[in-house]
C-alpha positions as CSV (number, residue, x, y, z in Angstrom):
1,X,-10.9,-15.2,-25.0
2,X,-9.1,-12.5,-23.1
3,X,-6.2,-10.7,-24.6
4,X,-2.9,-12.1,-23.6
5,X,0.4,-10.4,-23.3
6,X,3.7,-12.2,-22.8
7,X,5.6,-10.7,-19.9
8,X,8.8,-11.9,-18.3
9,X,8.3,-13.8,-15.1
10,X,11.4,-12.1,-13.7
11,X,9.9,-8.6,-14.3
12,X,6.7,-9.6,-12.4
13,X,8.8,-10.9,-9.5
14,X,10.9,-7.7,-9.5
15,X,7.7,-5.5,-9.6
16,X,6.2,-7.5,-6.7
17,X,9.3,-7.3,-4.6
18,X,9.9,-3.6,-5.3
19,X,6.3,-2.7,-4.7
20,X,6.2,-4.5,-1.4
21,X,9.2,-2.6,-0.1
22,X,7.3,0.6,0.5
23,X,4.7,-1.2,2.7
24,X,7.3,-3.1,4.7
25,X,9.2,0.2,5.4
26,X,6.0,2.1,6.1
27,X,4.6,-0.6,8.4
28,X,7.8,-0.8,10.3
29,X,7.9,3.0,10.7
30,X,4.3,3.1,11.8
31,X,5.2,0.8,14.7
32,X,8.7,2.0,15.6
33,X,7.8,5.7,15.3
34,X,4.3,5.5,16.5
35,X,4.1,8.9,18.2
36,X,5.6,10.7,15.2
37,X,3.2,9.0,12.8
38,X,0.2,9.8,15.0
39,X,1.4,13.5,15.2
40,X,1.6,13.6,11.4
41,X,-1.9,12.3,11.2
42,X,-3.1,14.8,13.9
43,X,-1.6,17.7,11.8
44,X,-3.2,16.7,8.5
45,X,-5.9,19.0,7.2
46,X,-8.2,16.0,6.5
47,X,-7.6,14.3,9.8
48,X,-11.3,14.0,10.4
49,X,-11.4,11.3,7.8
50,X,-9.1,9.2,10.0
51,X,-10.9,10.1,13.2
52,X,-14.1,8.8,11.6
53,X,-12.6,5.3,11.7
54,X,-11.4,5.5,15.3
55,X,-8.6,6.4,17.7
56,X,-5.6,7.6,15.6
57,X,-3.1,5.7,17.7
58,X,-4.9,2.4,17.1
59,X,-5.3,3.2,13.4
60,X,-1.6,3.7,13.1
61,X,-0.8,0.4,15.0
62,X,-3.3,-1.6,13.0
63,X,-2.3,-0.2,9.6
64,X,1.4,-0.8,10.5
65,X,0.8,-4.5,11.3
66,X,-1.4,-5.0,8.3
67,X,1.1,-3.3,6.0
68,X,3.9,-5.6,7.4
69,X,1.9,-8.8,6.9
70,X,0.3,-7.9,3.6
71,X,3.6,-6.4,2.3
72,X,5.5,-9.6,3.2
73,X,2.8,-11.7,1.6
74,X,3.1,-9.6,-1.6
75,X,6.9,-9.8,-1.6
76,X,6.8,-13.6,-1.3
77,X,4.1,-14.0,-3.9
78,X,1.8,-15.7,-1.4
79,X,-1.9,-14.8,-1.9
80,X,-0.8,-11.9,-4.1
81,X,-4.3,-10.7,-5.1
82,X,-5.5,-10.7,-1.5
83,X,-2.4,-9.0,-0.3
84,X,-2.5,-6.3,-3.0
85,X,-6.2,-5.8,-2.3
86,X,-5.6,-5.3,1.4
87,X,-2.7,-2.9,0.7
88,X,-4.9,-0.9,-1.6
89,X,-7.6,-0.7,1.0
90,X,-5.1,0.6,3.5
91,X,-3.5,3.0,1.0
92,X,-6.8,4.7,0.0
93,X,-7.6,6.4,3.4
94,X,-3.9,7.2,4.0
95,X,-3.8,9.0,0.6
96,X,-7.1,10.8,1.3
97,X,-6.1,11.9,4.8
98,X,-2.5,12.7,4.4
99,X,-1.7,13.4,0.7
100,X,-4.9,15.0,-0.4
101,X,-4.8,17.3,2.6
102,X,-1.5,18.7,1.4
103,X,-2.2,19.7,-2.1
104,X,0.8,22.1,-2.1
105,X,3.0,19.1,-2.6
106,X,1.6,16.9,-5.3
107,X,4.6,14.5,-5.5
108,X,3.5,12.2,-2.6
109,X,-0.1,12.1,-3.9
110,X,1.1,11.0,-7.3
111,X,3.5,8.5,-5.7
112,X,0.6,6.9,-3.9
113,X,-1.4,6.9,-7.2
114,X,1.5,5.1,-8.9
115,X,1.7,2.6,-6.1
116,X,-2.1,2.0,-6.4
117,X,-1.5,1.3,-10.1
118,X,1.1,-1.3,-9.2
119,X,-1.3,-2.9,-6.7
120,X,-4.1,-2.9,-9.3
121,X,-1.8,-4.8,-11.7
122,X,-1.7,-7.7,-9.3
123,X,-5.4,-7.4,-8.4
124,X,-6.7,-7.4,-11.9
125,X,-4.4,-9.9,-13.6
126,X,-4.6,-13.6,-13.2
127,X,-0.8,-14.3,-13.1
128,X,-0.1,-18.0,-13.7
129,X,3.4,-19.3,-13.6
130,X,4.1,-21.8,-16.3
131,X,7.4,-23.5,-16.7
132,X,8.6,-24.6,-20.1
């Protein structure tokens, strides 16, 4: 039998909603400020990581759309494990390309690592909602 911990349902909902916010904002910004985001990618020291996957403009558009849909799904608690997994897969190359290329500012790197931890919470836990 797996270890069990009692956690407030409300705290899980708050975590899910707060965690999804960064992806909703980032996805929206990817689409609204497309050229600015592409320029940021083009100036990253590890931009070749992104170029390996394709045209930076399309990568920004696709990642923006995916972050919006998966972020909304996470926020609503719909297919939470799948949404969190997709967001983690989007966040890994962004973190490598942008944050790891700027080692002079470690704050954004550790912010992304913390976000990954939150996503891993939803990926690794089988959260079941039971009402009394």
